[in-house]
C-alpha positions as CSV (number, residue, x, y, z in Angstrom):
1,M,0.0,0.0,0.0
2,T,1.2,3.5,-0.8
3,S,-0.3,6.7,0.4
4,T,0.6,10.2,-0.9
5,P,-0.4,13.4,1.0
6,L,-2.2,15.8,-1.3
7,A,-3.1,18.7,1.1
8,A,-3.2,19.7,4.7
9,V,-5.3,22.7,5.8
10,S,-5.8,23.6,9.4
11,S,-7.1,20.4,11.0
12,R,-7.8,18.4,7.8
13,G,-5.6,16.2,5.7
14,I,-6.2,14.7,2.3
15,A,-4.3,11.8,0.7
16,H,-4.4,9.4,-2.2
17,E,-3.9,5.7,-1.5
18,A,-3.2,2.7,-3.8
19,T,-2.8,-1.0,-3.2
20,T,-2.6,-4.2,-5.1
21,F,-3.1,-7.7,-3.7
22,R,-4.3,-11.2,-4.7
23,R,-7.4,-12.9,-3.4
24,P,-6.3,-16.1,-1.7
25,A,-9.2,-18.3,-2.8
26,K,-9.1,-17.5,-6.5
27,G,-5.8,-15.8,-7.0
28,D,-7.5,-12.8,-8.6
29,R,-5.3,-9.7,-8.7
30,V,-7.1,-6.7,-7.3
31,H,-6.1,-3.0,-7.6
32,M,-7.6,-0.3,-5.4
33,N,-7.2,3.4,-5.6
34,G,-8.8,5.8,-3.1
35,A,-8.9,9.1,-1.4
36,L,-8.7,9.7,2.3
37,V,-9.9,12.8,4.3
38,D,-9.0,13.0,8.0
39,E,-10.0,15.7,10.5
40,F,-8.1,16.1,13.7
41,G,-9.2,17.6,17.1
42,D,-7.3,20.0,19.3
43,S,-5.6,17.0,21.0
44,G,-4.3,15.7,17.7
45,D,-6.5,12.7,17.7
46,C,-8.4,11.7,14.5
47,C,-12.0,12.7,14.9
48,V,-13.3,12.0,11.4
49,F,-12.0,9.5,8.9
50,R,-13.5,9.4,5.4
51,E,-12.5,7.0,2.7
52,W,-13.5,6.5,-1.0
53,R,-12.2,3.7,-3.1
54,H,-12.3,2.4,-6.7
55,T,-11.5,-1.3,-7.3
56,T,-10.9,-3.6,-10.2
57,D,-12.0,-6.6,-8.1
58,P,-14.0,-8.9,-10.4
59,S,-16.3,-9.9,-7.5
60,C,-17.5,-6.3,-7.2
61,A,-18.7,-6.0,-10.8
62,G,-22.1,-4.4,-10.9
63,V,-22.1,-3.6,-7.2
64,E,-23.2,-0.1,-6.3
65,A,-21.5,1.9,-3.6
66,R,-23.3,2.0,-0.3
67,A,-23.0,4.2,2.8
68,R,-21.6,2.5,5.9
């Protein structure tokens, strides 16, 4: 996994992440790219963590994104 900081403003940070792995059961190679947005409180602890991803995972074909 790699992550690259894109911006830091006040208490918020934005980064790009990318990873590649193989599914153990089928051996499918999966690529994922995403964006991360973190917000930090006065104590420096992460208060909000948001994550968006795009994947080439064949098992996700036709699956719509859903809120968690």
